[in-house]
C-alpha positions in Angstrom: 25.3 13.4 47.9 22.5 12.0 50.1 19.6 14.4 50.9 16.9 13.3 53.2 13.7 15.1 52.3 11.3 13.3 54.7 11.1 12.7 58.4 13.1 9.6 59.6 10.9 6.5 59.2 10.4 3.1 57.6 10.3 4.5 54.1 12.3 7.7 54.3 13.0 9.3 50.9 16.6 10.1 50.2 17.6 11.9 47.0 20.9 12.2 45.2 20.0 15.7 43.9 17.8 18.3 45.8 16.0 19.3 42.6 12.8 18.0 41.0 10.1 19.4 38.8 6.9 20.4 40.5 3.6 18.5 40.0 2.0 19.3 36.7 5.2 20.2 34.9 6.5 16.9 33.4 3.1 15.1 33.1 3.2 11.5 34.2 6.7 10.9 33.0 6.1 10.5 29.3 6.8 14.2 28.5 10.2 15.9 28.0 12.1 12.6 28.0 13.9 13.7 24.8 14.7 17.2 26.1 15.7 16.6 29.8 18.0 14.0 31.3 15.7 12.7 34.0 18.6 10.9 35.7 19.9 14.3 36.9 16.7 14.9 38.9 16.4 13.9 42.5 12.8 12.7 42.3 9.8 12.7 39.9 6.5 14.2 41.0 3.5 13.2 38.9 0.7 15.3 37.6 -2.1 15.9 40.0 -4.4 12.8 40.4 -7.9 12.6 41.8 -9.7 9.4 42.9 -12.4 9.7 40.2 -11.8 11.0 36.6 -11.6 14.8 36.3 -12.3 16.8 33.2 -10.1 19.6 31.9 -11.2 23.2 32.1 -13.1 24.5 29.1 -11.8 27.3 26.9 -8.4 29.0 26.9 -6.3 27.8 29.8 -3.2 30.0 29.6 -3.1 33.8 29.8 0.3 35.6 29.4 1.0 38.2 32.0 3.6 41.1 31.9 5.7 39.2 34.5 4.5 35.6 34.2 1.7 33.4 33.2 -1.8 32.5 34.5 -2.7 28.9 34.1 -6.1 27.2 34.6 -6.2 23.5 33.7 -8.9 22.1 35.9 -6.6 19.2 37.0 -7.5 16.8 34.1 -6.8 13.2 34.8 -8.3 9.8 34.2 -8.7 8.9 37.9 -6.2 7.0 40.1 -7.1 3.5 38.9 -6.5 4.3 35.2 -3.4 6.4 35.9 -1.8 3.6 37.9 -2.6 1.1 35.2 -1.2 3.2 32.4 2.0 4.5 34.1 3.0 1.9 36.7 5.4 0.3 34.3 7.1 3.5 33.3 7.5 4.6 37.0 9.1 1.2 37.8 11.9 2.0 35.3 12.7 5.5 36.7 16.1 5.9 38.3 14.8 8.1 41.1 12.0 8.1 43.7 8.5 8.6 42.3 6.1 10.8 44.3 2.4 10.8 43.3 0.6 14.1 43.8 -3.0 13.6 44.8 -5.9 16.1 45.2 -8.6 14.6 47.4 -12.1 15.9 46.9 -13.3 14.3 50.2 -11.9 12.6 53.3 -13.1 9.2 51.9 -11.3 9.8 48.6 -8.2 10.8 50.5 -8.3 7.5 52.4 -8.9 5.5 49.2 -6.1 7.2 47.3 -3.7 6.5 50.1 -4.7 2.9 50.4 -4.3 2.4 46.6 -0.9 4.0 46.5 0.3 2.1 49.6 0.2 -1.1 47.6 2.2 0.3 44.7 5.9 -0.6 44.7 6.6 1.9 41.9 5.6 4.8 44.1 7.8 6.0 46.9 5.7 8.8 48.4 2.6 10.8 48.3 2.3 14.6 47.8 -1.0 15.9 49.1 -2.3 19.0 47.4 -4.5 21.3 49.5 -7.2 23.7 48.4 -6.3 27.4 48.7 -9.3 28.1 51.1 -8.6 25.1 53.4 -8.6 25.8 57.1 -6.3 24.2 59.8 -8.8 21.6 61.1 -9.5 20.4 57.5 -5.7 20.0 57.0 -5.5 18.0 60.1 -8.3 15.7 59.0 -7.0 15.2 55.5 -3.4 14.6 56.5 -4.5 12.2 59.2 -6.7 10.3 56.8 -3.8 9.8 54.3 -1.1 9.0 56.9 -3.3 6.4 58.6 -3.8 4.5 55.3 -0.2 4.3 54.0 3.3 3.5 55.2 4.7 5.8 52.5 5.9 9.3 53.4 3.3 12.0 53.0 4.5 15.3 51.6 2.0 18.2 52.1 2.0 21.0 49.5 0.7 24.1 51.4 -1.2 27.0 49.9 0.1 30.5 50.0 -2.6 31.4 52.6 -2.0 31.1 56.3 0.9 28.9 55.4 2.6 28.7 58.8 -0.5 27.7 60.7 -1.5 25.2 58.1 2.1 23.8 58.1 1.9 23.3 61.9 -1.5 21.5 61.5 0.0 19.2 58.8 3.1 18.5 60.9 1.1 17.7 64.0 -1.1 15.3 61.9 2.0 13.4 60.8 3.2 15.0 57.5 6.7 13.8 56.5 7.5 17.0 54.6 6.1 20.4 54.0 6.2 21.8 50.4 5.9 25.6 50.2 4.1 26.7 48.3 1.4 26.1 45.7 1.3 28.9 43.1 -1.0 31.7 44.2 -4.4 32.2 42.5 -5.3 35.3 40.5 -7.5 36.6 37.7 -6.6 38.0 34.3 -8.5 38.9 31.1 -8.2 36.4 28.3 -7.1 38.4 25.2 -8.9 35.9 23.0 -12.3 35.7 24.6 -12.2 39.0 26.5 -13.4 37.1 29.6 -11.8 37.2 33.1 -10.2 33.8 33.9 -9.1 32.6 37.3 -6.1 30.4 37.7 -2.7 30.0 39.3 0.0 32.6 38.7 3.5 31.6 37.8 6.6 33.7 37.3 9.7 35.2 39.0 7.7 37.5 41.2 6.3 34.6 43.1 9.8 33.7 44.5 10.3 36.5 47.1 6.9 35.6 48.7 7.4 31.9 48.7 11.1 32.3 49.8 10.0 34.2 53.0 7.4 31.5 53.8 10.0 28.7 53.4 12.3 30.6 55.8 9.5 30.9 58.4 8.6 27.2 58.1 12.2 26.1 58.3 12.9 28.1 61.4 9.6 27.6 63.3 8.8 23.9 62.4 12.2 22.4 62.8 11.2 18.7 63.0 9.8 18.5 59.5 11.9 19.0 56.3 10.7 21.8 53.9 10.8 21.8 50.1 10.8 25.2 48.5 8.8 26.0 45.4 7.8 29.0 43.4 9.4 31.4 40.9 12.6 29.4 40.4 14.1 30.4 37.1 17.9 30.0 37.7 20.5 28.1 39.7 20.8 31.0 42.1 17.0 31.1 42.7 17.2 27.4 43.8 20.3 28.1 46.0 18.4 30.9 47.7 15.7 28.4 48.8 18.4 26.0 50.2 20.0 28.9 52.1 16.6 29.8 53.5 16.3 26.4 55.0 14.8 24.2 52.3 16.1 20.6 51.9 15.2 20.5 48.2 13.4 22.5 45.6 10.6 22.1 43.0 11.0 23.9 39.7 7.9 24.8 37.8 7.0 26.7 34.6 10.5 27.8 33.5 10.7 24.2 32.3 7.9 24.9 29.7 9.9 27.8 28.2 13.5 26.5 28.7 13.3 22.8 29.3 17.1 22.5 29.8 17.0 25.0 32.6 15.5 22.4 34.9 18.5 20.1 34.1 21.0 22.9 34.6 19.6 23.7 38.0 19.7 20.0 39.0 23.3 19.7 37.8 24.3 22.8 39.7 22.8 21.9 43.0 23.8 18.2 42.6 27.4 19.2 42.2 27.6 18.0 38.6 28.6 21.3 36.9 32.2 21.7 35.8 34.3 24.8 36.5 34.8 26.7 33.3 38.3 26.1 31.8 40.5 29.1 31.0 40.3 29.9 27.3 37.3 27.8 26.6 35.3 28.8 23.6 31.6 29.7 23.7 30.6 26.6 21.7 32.6 24.4 24.2 30.7 25.3 27.3 27.2 26.4 28.3 25.5 27.0 31.7 25.2 23.7 33.4 27.9 21.9 31.3 28.6 18.6 33.0 31.1 15.8 33.1 29.0 13.5 30.9 29.0 16.0 28.1 32.7 16.7 28.5 33.5 13.0 28.2 31.2 12.6 25.2 32.8 15.5 23.4 36.3 14.2 24.1 35.3 10.8 22.8 33.8 12.3 19.6 36.9 14.3 19.1 39.1 11.3 19.6 37.2 9.3 17.0 37.3 12.2 14.6 41.1 12.4 15.0 41.5 8.6 14.4 39.3 8.8 11.3 41.3 11.6 9.9 44.5 9.7 10.3 43.0 6.7 8.4 41.9 8.8 5.5 44.5 8.6 2.6 45.9 11.9 1.5 45.1 12.8 -2.1 47.8 13.7 -4.6 
C-alpha cells in the first residue's frame, strides 16, 4: 500500500501505512519501543522542537477531565542543535519516514530551523506547528519562510481556530500537507494546587469537531493532502477521518493509556489485521491480531510439539 501524504515534488513522502502518532506522543523515538512495533507505523513525528532551548512548564502539567485530559507541557526541548546531535543516529535507523515538528518563535527562527533540517538526511519532512492565535498573514509569512529554506516537504499543523482560512493561506504559501488539527486549548482547575491551568484538551469529544474541519479542508482545498488528527481512540475513528477525505491520520493521547491501540489502528488501516477464524478462542485472538503474531504462535506451537515428542515417556 503506497499512500502519498504530500504534494508531488522532489521529496514527496509516501507511506506504507496511513497511521502515525502525533507530535509529542512518542517523544523523539526513544519511548515506547518495547511496547509498540514502530514498523507498523507509516511515519514518525518527533516531539516539538524550537530553535533555542525551551524549559518545561512549572507545576502540575496534567489535569484529568470527565471526558478527557488537559495537558500543559510548555514544549520542553534542548533546542534544535542538541536534539539533532542526540537523535540523528536513532532516526537514521528508523524503517519509516521521519518528520520533525518545529515550533518557530520568530520568522528568523523559522528560517534557521528549516535550513538546519534541510541538511539532515535522517529527516524526511518538516511539520510546522502554529500558535492558536495566529492570523492568515502570519501563516503566509511563516510557511513561506520555511518553504524557501528547505527542499523537504512542509506539513502545516493548523489550529482549531479559523482553520479553513488558515489552511488556504498555508496552501497558497507552498505547504505540502495540511494537518487538522492541533488540540484545542482550555482551562481546568488542578485538583492538587486548586489553581486554574490552561493547556490543550485531549479526548474523544475532540473528534467530531476535528472531523468536520478535515472534511471542509479536503473538499475545498483539493490540491493539498490533508492529515486528520484529534480524538482518535479506535480503528473506526481513524477510518472516519479517511472517509472524510484525509490521506492519513495522527493518533494522540490514547497511546499513553493504551499503547497497543496505536499499533492496532496502524495494522487495521494498513491492511495487516487478520479476519477472525471461526471457533477461535479468546486467548488466540485480540483486536488487531496480525500475520506476524499468527506465524510466531504457530512456530512456538510447532516447537512445543516437537519437544513433547522427544521427551521420553515415564514408566
